[in-house]
C-alpha positions as CSV (number, residue, x, y, z in Angstrom):
1,M,-37.5,-1.8,-7.3
2,Q,-36.4,-3.4,-10.5
3,T,-35.0,-1.5,-13.5
4,K,-35.1,-2.4,-17.1
5,L,-31.7,-3.5,-18.4
6,T,-30.4,-3.5,-21.9
7,T,-29.5,-6.7,-23.8
8,Y,-25.9,-6.6,-22.6
9,E,-24.4,-10.1,-22.7
10,I,-22.4,-11.3,-19.8
11,K,-18.9,-12.3,-21.1
12,L,-18.3,-16.0,-20.3
13,T,-15.3,-17.9,-21.7
14,G,-17.2,-21.0,-22.4
15,S,-20.1,-21.5,-24.8
16,E,-22.7,-20.5,-22.4
17,R,-24.5,-17.3,-23.2
18,V,-26.4,-15.2,-20.6
19,L,-28.0,-11.9,-20.9
20,L,-27.4,-9.6,-18.0
21,R,-31.1,-8.8,-18.0
22,D,-32.0,-12.4,-17.4
23,F,-29.3,-12.9,-14.8
24,Y,-30.6,-9.7,-13.0
25,Y,-34.2,-10.9,-12.9
26,A,-33.2,-14.6,-12.0
27,N,-31.0,-13.4,-9.1
28,Y,-32.2,-10.0,-7.9
29,A,-34.4,-11.4,-5.2
30,S,-31.6,-13.7,-3.8
31,F,-29.1,-11.0,-3.9
32,C,-31.4,-8.8,-1.9
33,A,-32.0,-11.6,0.7
34,F,-28.4,-12.0,1.0
35,A,-27.8,-8.2,1.5
36,S,-30.6,-8.3,4.0
37,K,-28.4,-10.5,6.4
38,F,-26.2,-7.3,6.8
39,L,-28.5,-4.4,6.4
40,S,-32.2,-3.8,7.5
41,D,-33.3,-1.0,5.4
42,R,-35.2,-2.2,2.4
43,Y,-34.1,0.8,0.3
44,E,-30.5,0.5,1.3
45,I,-30.5,-3.3,0.4
46,E,-32.0,-2.5,-3.0
47,D,-29.4,0.2,-3.6
48,V,-26.4,-2.0,-2.8
49,V,-27.7,-4.8,-5.1
50,Q,-28.4,-2.4,-7.9
51,E,-25.1,-0.6,-7.5
52,S,-23.5,-4.1,-7.7
53,F,-25.1,-4.6,-11.0
54,I,-24.1,-1.2,-12.3
55,S,-20.4,-1.7,-11.1
56,F,-20.5,-5.2,-12.9
57,W,-21.8,-3.7,-16.2
58,E,-19.2,-0.8,-16.0
59,Q,-16.4,-3.3,-15.4
60,N,-17.3,-5.4,-18.5
61,K,-15.3,-8.3,-17.2
62,E,-15.0,-11.8,-18.6
63,F,-15.7,-14.9,-16.3
64,P,-15.2,-18.6,-16.8
65,D,-18.6,-19.6,-15.8
66,L,-22.0,-18.4,-14.2
67,A,-20.8,-19.6,-10.9
68,S,-17.9,-17.1,-10.9
69,V,-20.3,-14.4,-11.8
70,K,-22.5,-15.2,-8.9
71,S,-19.5,-15.4,-6.6
72,Y,-18.5,-11.8,-7.9
73,F,-22.0,-10.6,-6.9
74,Y,-22.1,-12.1,-3.5
75,T,-18.5,-10.7,-2.8
76,A,-19.4,-7.3,-4.1
77,I,-22.7,-7.1,-2.1
78,R,-21.0,-8.3,1.0
79,N,-18.2,-5.7,0.7
80,S,-20.8,-2.9,-0.1
81,C,-22.8,-3.9,2.9
82,L,-19.7,-3.9,5.2
83,D,-18.7,-0.6,3.8
84,K,-22.1,0.8,4.5
85,L,-22.1,-0.5,8.1
86,K,-18.7,1.1,8.7
87,H,-19.8,4.3,7.4
88,D,-23.0,4.3,9.4
89,K,-21.0,3.5,12.6
90,V,-18.7,6.5,11.9
91,K,-21.7,8.6,11.1
92,N,-23.3,7.5,14.3
93,K,-20.2,8.5,16.4
94,F,-20.1,11.8,14.8
95,M,-23.9,12.4,15.5
96,E,-23.4,11.4,19.0
97,L,-20.4,13.7,19.5
98,R,-22.4,16.5,17.8
99,K,-25.3,16.0,20.0
100,R,-23.2,16.1,23.1
101,L,-21.6,19.3,21.9
102,V,-24.9,20.8,21.0
103,D,-26.3,19.9,24.4
104,S,-23.4,21.5,26.2
105,K,-23.8,24.6,28.0
106,E,-20.7,26.3,26.5
107,F,-22.1,25.7,22.9
108,F,-25.4,27.1,23.9
109,L,-23.7,30.2,25.4
110,E,-21.4,30.7,22.6
111,N,-24.1,30.6,20.1
112,V,-26.3,33.0,21.8
113,V,-23.4,35.5,22.1
114,K,-22.7,35.0,18.2
115,Q,-26.3,35.6,17.3
116,E,-26.6,38.6,19.7
117,T,-23.3,40.0,18.3
118,Y,-24.6,39.4,14.7
119,N,-27.9,41.0,15.5
120,Y,-26.2,44.1,17.2
121,I,-23.8,44.5,14.1
122,H,-26.8,44.5,11.7
123,Q,-28.7,46.9,13.9
124,Q,-25.9,49.3,13.9
125,I,-25.6,49.0,10.1
126,E,-29.2,49.9,9.8
127,K,-28.5,53.2,11.7
128,L,-25.8,54.4,9.3
129,S,-26.6,56.8,6.4
130,V,-28.2,55.3,3.4
131,M,-24.9,55.5,1.2
132,E,-22.7,54.2,4.0
133,K,-25.1,51.3,4.6
134,K,-25.2,50.4,0.9
135,V,-21.3,50.6,0.8
136,I,-20.8,48.4,3.9
137,L,-23.3,45.7,2.9
138,L,-21.6,45.5,-0.6
139,A,-18.3,45.3,1.2
140,M,-19.6,42.4,3.4
141,E,-20.7,40.5,0.2
142,G,-16.9,40.6,-0.7
143,E,-17.2,43.5,-3.4
144,S,-14.1,45.4,-4.1
145,N,-14.0,49.3,-3.7
146,N,-14.0,49.6,-7.5
147,A,-17.0,47.3,-8.0
148,I,-19.0,49.2,-5.2
149,A,-18.2,52.5,-7.0
150,E,-19.4,51.1,-10.3
151,K,-22.5,49.5,-8.8
152,L,-23.5,52.7,-6.9
153,G,-22.4,55.0,-9.7
154,I,-20.0,57.0,-7.3
155,K,-16.3,57.8,-7.4
156,L,-13.8,55.4,-5.8
157,N,-12.7,57.9,-3.3
158,T,-16.3,58.6,-2.3
159,V,-16.6,54.8,-1.6
160,K,-13.5,54.9,0.6
161,T,-14.8,57.9,2.5
162,H,-18.1,56.2,3.2
163,K,-16.5,53.0,4.3
164,Q,-14.1,54.8,6.5
165,R,-16.9,56.7,8.3
166,A,-19.1,53.6,8.5
167,Y,-16.1,51.5,9.9
168,K,-15.4,54.3,12.5
169,I,-19.1,54.4,13.7
170,L,-19.3,50.6,13.8
171,R,-16.1,50.2,15.6
172,E,-17.2,52.6,18.3
173,N,-20.5,50.9,18.7
174,I,-19.3,47.6,18.7
175,T,-16.5,48.2,21.0
176,R,-19.1,49.5,23.6
177,F,-21.1,46.4,23.0
178,I,-18.1,44.0,23.7
179,F,-17.2,46.0,26.7
180,Y,-20.9,45.6,27.9
181,L,-20.7,41.8,27.3
182,V,-17.2,41.5,29.1
183,C,-18.2,43.5,32.1
184,R,-21.6,41.8,32.8
């Protein structure tokens, strides 16, 4: 995928004048072929080459001649490809570790318990009175007592009372649930 470049002129110390656009079109395919020696994915290759042009343009450096410019690009492309390969290697190690973790029985059981606990807590919240449920859900969203009172149009002490009652009921029910899990 080739992009249209502006008429930016490559800064050369000699009398030679080269437009970046012309240099891009003349060398893009060669740079992609070079990058393909390191990477196999066409889109990654094109990204690396295009990013090297962007980096070159942003740096606005001066070079003694066109051969130095090409050398800069080959070096930049090689370094980007090697960085990409290192990153992919780390990513693959992480994915393999994650896969082993996810495949483990402990991970499975831990997540089943977490999900069942989450479901049980929400079932118990649904059993609360309408106002206690509203107060608890807002509190779980991180709202302060004052914000809850304002949103629900009730007094601050009423919020505290509803919260206290709800927590007492939830604590009792959740304690029974945990006891049930542990004693199984």
